[in-house]
C-alpha positions in Angstrom: 13.3 -1.0 -15.6 10.7 -2.5 -18.0 9.5 -6.1 -17.7 8.8 -8.6 -20.4 5.3 -9.9 -20.9 6.3 -13.2 -19.3 7.7 -11.3 -16.3 4.5 -9.3 -16.0 2.5 -12.5 -15.9 4.7 -13.8 -13.1 4.2 -10.6 -11.2 0.4 -10.9 -11.8 0.4 -14.3 -10.2 2.1 -13.0 -7.1 -0.4 -10.2 -7.1 -3.3 -12.6 -7.4 -2.1 -14.5 -4.4 -1.5 -11.4 -2.4 -5.1 -10.3 -3.1 -6.2 -13.6 -1.5 -4.3 -12.7 1.6 -6.4 -9.6 2.0 -9.6 -11.6 1.3 -8.5 -14.0 4.1 -8.3 -11.0 6.5 -11.6 -9.6 5.3 -13.3 -12.8 6.4 -12.1 -12.6 10.0 -13.2 -10.4 13.0 -10.1 -8.3 13.8 -11.3 -6.5 16.9 -9.5 -7.9 20.0 -6.6 -9.4 18.1 -3.1 -8.0 18.5 -1.3 -6.9 15.5 1.2 -9.7 16.1 -1.6 -12.2 15.9 -2.7 -10.7 12.6 0.9 -11.0 11.4 1.1 -14.6 12.4 -2.2 -15.4 10.6 -0.9 -13.7 7.4 2.4 -15.5 7.5 0.7 -18.9 8.1 -1.7 -18.3 5.2 1.1 -17.2 2.8 3.4 -20.0 3.6 0.9 -22.8 4.4 -1.9 -22.2 2.0 -0.4 -20.2 -0.9 3.1 -21.9 -0.8 4.7 -18.5 -1.2 7.0 -16.3 0.9 6.3 -13.1 2.9 8.8 -10.9 1.1 9.2 -8.3 3.9 10.4 -10.8 6.4 14.2 -10.5 6.5 14.2 -7.5 4.2 16.5 -4.8 5.6 16.6 -6.8 8.9 12.8 -6.5 9.4 11.4 -9.5 11.2 7.7 -9.7 10.2 5.4 -10.6 7.4 3.6 -7.2 7.4 3.6 -3.7 8.6 0.6 -2.8 10.9 0.0 1.0 11.0 -2.9 1.9 13.4 -4.6 5.3 13.7 -1.8 8.0 13.8 0.9 5.6 12.5 1.6 6.6 8.9 3.6 3.5 7.8 6.1 0.8 8.9 4.3 0.0 12.1 5.8 -3.1 13.7 3.4 -5.9 14.9 3.3 -6.3 18.6 1.6 -8.5 21.2 0.8 -5.2 23.1 -0.9 -3.5 20.1 -4.5 -4.6 20.4 -7.0 -3.7 17.7 -10.0 -1.9 19.2 -13.4 -0.8 18.2 -13.1 2.5 16.3 -9.6 2.0 15.1 -8.3 2.3 11.5 -5.3 0.1 10.7 -3.3 -0.3 7.5 -1.8 -3.7 6.8 1.0 -3.5 4.2 1.9 -7.0 2.9 4.4 -8.2 0.3 4.4 -11.7 -1.3 7.0 -13.4 -3.4 6.2 -16.4 -5.7 8.4 -17.7 -8.4 11.0 -15.1 -7.7 8.7 -12.1 -8.3 7.3 -9.8 -5.6 3.9 -8.1 -5.3 3.2 -5.3 -2.8 -0.2 -4.0 -1.6 -1.9 -2.5 1.4 -5.4 -1.8 2.7 -6.7 0.3 5.6 -9.2 -1.7 7.6 -12.1 -0.2 9.7 -12.4 -1.9 13.0 -15.9 -1.9 14.4 -17.7 1.4 14.8 -15.4 3.9 13.2 -16.1 7.7 13.5 -17.4 9.4 10.3 -14.3 11.6 10.2 -12.0 8.6 10.1 -14.2 6.9 7.5 -14.0 9.9 5.3 -10.2 10.0 5.5 -10.0 6.3 4.6 -12.5 6.7 1.7 -10.6 9.7 0.3 -7.3 7.9 0.5 -8.7 5.0 -1.5 -10.1 7.4 -4.0 -6.7 9.2 -4.3 -5.0 5.9 -5.0 -7.4 5.3 -7.9 -6.9 8.9 -9.1 -3.2 8.0 -9.4 -3.9 4.7 -11.1 -6.1 6.3 -13.7 -3.2 8.6 -14.7 -1.1 5.6 -15.7 -0.7 4.9 -19.5 2.2 4.9 -22.0 3.4 8.4 -22.7 2.1 9.8 -19.4 4.6 11.1 -16.8 5.2 10.2 -13.2 4.3 13.8 -12.3 0.8 13.1 -13.6 0.3 10.4 -11.0 1.5 12.5 -8.1 -0.5 15.5 -9.2 -3.7 13.6 -9.5 -3.3 12.2 -6.0 -2.3 15.5 -4.4 -5.1 17.4 -6.0 -7.7 15.0 -4.7 -6.2 15.1 -1.2 -6.1 18.8 -1.0 -9.6 19.2 -2.4 -10.8 17.2 0.5 -8.8 19.0 3.2 -6.0 16.4 3.7 -2.2 16.5 3.3 0.0 14.1 1.5 3.0 12.6 3.2 6.1 13.3 1.1 8.9 11.3 2.8 7.7 8.0 1.4 6.7 7.0 -2.1 5.8 4.2 -4.5 8.6 2.3 -6.2 9.4 -0.1 -9.1 9.1 -3.7 -8.2 10.0 -7.1 -9.6 12.6 -9.6 -8.4 13.5 -6.9 -5.9 11.0 -5.3 -3.6 12.4 -1.8 -4.3 13.5 -0.9 -7.8 13.5 2.2 -9.9 11.6 4.4 -10.4 10.4 6.3 -7.3 6.7 7.2 -7.6 6.0 10.4 -5.7 2.4 11.1 -4.5 2.7 14.8 -5.2 4.0 16.8 -8.2 3.3 18.7 -11.3 1.6 17.2 -14.4 3.8 16.8 -17.4 6.9 16.3 -15.4 9.1 13.4 -14.5 9.9 10.1 -16.1 7.8 9.1 -19.2 5.9 5.8 -18.6 6.5 2.9 -21.0 4.7 -0.4 -21.6 6.2 -3.0 -19.2 7.0 -0.8 -16.3 5.7 -2.2 -13.0 5.5 -0.1 -9.9 3.5 0.6 -6.7 1.3 3.5 -6.0 0.8 3.9 -2.3 -0.5 7.3 -1.1 -0.5 8.2 2.6 -3.0 11.0 3.6 -3.0 12.8 6.9 -5.9 14.5 8.6 -3.6 17.3 9.8 -0.2 18.4 8.7 1.9 16.2 6.5 4.8 16.3 9.0 5.9 12.9 10.3 8.5 11.5 12.7 10.1 8.1 13.3 9.8 6.5 16.7 12.7 5.1 18.7 12.3 1.6 17.2 13.7 3.0 14.0 10.7 1.7 12.0 7.4 3.2 13.1 6.5 6.5 11.4 3.8 8.6 13.0 2.1 11.9 12.4 3.8 14.7 14.2 0.5 16.2 15.3 -1.0 12.9 16.5 -3.9 13.0 13.9 -5.0 10.1 11.9 -3.3 8.8 8.7 -4.5 6.3 6.1 -2.9 4.5 3.2 -3.8 2.2 0.3 -1.5 0.5 -2.2 -1.6 -1.4 -5.4 1.1 -2.9 -7.7 0.4 -1.8 -11.3 1.8 -2.5 -14.8 1.8 -0.1 -17.7 0.1 -1.9 -20.6 0.0 -1.0 -24.3 -3.2 1.1 -23.9 -3.4 1.8 -20.2 -2.8 0.1 -16.8 -3.3 -3.3 -15.2 -3.8 -3.6 -11.5 -1.8 -6.7 -10.5 -3.0 -6.8 -6.9 -6.8 -6.1 -7.4 -8.6 -7.7 -4.5 -11.7 -9.9 -4.8 -13.7 -7.3 -2.8 -13.1 -4.4 -5.2 -14.1 -3.6 -8.7 -12.1 -0.9 -10.4 -13.8 2.4 -9.4 
């Protein structure tokens, strides 16, 4: 479950490259593109420029380099030539990258054009909730401390936390132990130790936390049709705290 210092550095290199993928998207106008076009841009950049592998492609039979979850899609949205990004949308791109045998995983919710203030507030609060969880990571802390910090911030701002999906350990495999819930009680759950590497990836809904999976078997949407947002980072427990392995060039640690 824990990684050696050398393994953490290999994961950090994958994370650094993955952060560059998001920077590549930040520099492009996304309105008017289909989510399949974005997928193809990301795959070409990962393979051609970074000489790495999109780790989600082929995983569990999935055929794409990313998940694209727009508006009321909570997670696992499938890129499509019919899914056009439009002014006012919010869309989460969840991307994994493997380099040197180690995988990093991260996601960001993008604002497309002129987004309504209510949607901006959801996105901002979700990002804040991610960092509330990250700040709870240190040796001796418990997994429940992470979930509690996220859930408390969400509820204080009037949002619900999706419970069906969680963060996860990561390394040579995309999904490893432990599971990292985004809700819970402080002082409960697994004790964190130096060398653990896992993702934190809260999904917050405007309305109820209830979700359903569409007929494609992948796409998860809010049951009430209201908006959902998500952010994700891969983190490592260090001797005295936490290291964010997928920190993007556009963000300083809040």
